[in-house]
C-alpha positions in Angstrom: 4.7 17.0 -17.8 3.9 15.3 -20.9 5.6 12.3 -18.8 3.8 12.8 -15.8 0.0 12.0 -16.8 0.4 8.7 -18.8 2.6 7.3 -15.6 -0.3 8.5 -12.9 -2.9 7.1 -15.8 -0.7 3.7 -15.4 -0.7 3.6 -11.5 -4.2 4.7 -11.4 -5.1 1.9 -13.9 -2.6 -0.9 -11.8 -5.0 0.3 -8.2 -8.4 -0.1 -10.1 -7.3 -3.3 -11.6 -5.9 -5.1 -8.3 -9.1 -3.5 -6.3 -11.4 -5.3 -8.7 -9.5 -8.5 -9.3 -9.5 -9.0 -5.7 -13.1 -8.4 -5.4 -13.4 -10.8 -8.2 -11.1 -13.5 -6.2 -12.1 -13.4 -2.9 -15.1 -10.8 -2.3 -13.4 -8.3 -0.9 -13.8 -5.1 -0.6 -17.1 -5.0 -2.3 -18.6 -8.4 -1.7 -18.7 -9.4 -5.0 -22.0 -7.6 -5.6 -22.0 -7.5 -9.4 -19.4 -9.8 -11.5 -20.2 -8.2 -14.7 -19.4 -4.7 -13.1 -15.7 -6.0 -11.5 -15.2 -7.8 -14.9 -15.9 -4.2 -16.8 -13.7 -2.4 -14.2 -10.7 -4.7 -15.0 -11.6 -4.3 -18.2 -11.4 -0.7 -18.4 -8.0 -0.6 -16.3 -6.1 -2.6 -18.5 -7.3 -0.1 -21.6 -6.2 2.7 -19.5 -3.1 1.4 -19.2 -2.4 0.3 -22.8 -3.4 3.7 -23.4 -0.8 5.4 -21.0 1.6 3.0 -22.4 1.1 4.3 -25.7 1.1 7.7 -25.0 4.5 7.3 -22.7 5.9 5.7 -25.9 5.0 8.4 -28.0 6.7 11.0 -25.3 9.8 9.4 -25.7 10.6 10.2 -29.2 
């Protein structure tokens, strides 16, 4: 279980990152309503991915 949660966090962060990068680049699926929100969500997904990676590294030891 300790290795499953960070892995799920990395998957979720990847999906959120792809979704909001697509919105920034092409305006799909949210028609680029708020560029600031898109950037915030991309940064948040990067932070979540980094935190999940750190936890996975600790779980390996």
